[in-house]
C-alpha positions, 0 to 999 in steps of 0.5 A: 444319961448316955448322950451326956456321957458320950458328950463328956468323953468326946469332949475330953478327947478333944481337949487332949488333942488341943492340949497336945498341939498347944504342948507342941507349939510351946516346945517350938517356941521355948527352943533356944530360949534362956533366962526369964522367958525360958523359965516362963515357957517351961512353967507353962509347959509344966502346967499344961502337962499337969492339965493333960494328966487330968484330962487323960484321967477323965478321958479313961473315967468317962470311957469306962463309964460310957463302956459300962452303960452302953455295953456291960449294963445292957448286955450288948455285944462289943463292936471291933471299932471299940477294941481299936479306939481302946488300943489308941487310947492305950497308946495316947496314954502310954505316949503321955506318960512317956512324955512326962517322964522324959520331960521330968528326966531331962528337963527338956533343955537339950535338943535331943531331949526336946525332939523326944518329947516332941515325938511323944506329943505327936503321937498323943495328938495322932492317937487322940484324933483317931480316938475321936473318930473311933469313939464316934463310931463305936459309941453310936446308939443302935 
């Protein structure tokens, strides 16, 4: 069961990484687009954001379940790598929430608004990459 949870957790974080890259590409592709193509790209970004929100929830769900099965139930000591991983997952979640709030508030129409959204998407991507690496280290069975 532990290995299945670990695989699911790593897959969810990897999906978050891919979605962040896709979101960044959609932001760049929609720059300066008006009319139907701009609306279609905005719909694609919004849909991708909705899926990303579900993936963040599954990252937390699989992570908490994995933590409980490996550390809490077994009475093992938590490693320092795990705390660092949690910090990056919290940063990933915060950046994702801020990106979604910013997207809804400004609609991503202005150049400055797109830059803010791109910053948050970049933070999500970087934190997801680091969280994958730290998840492999912190959830390795001993």
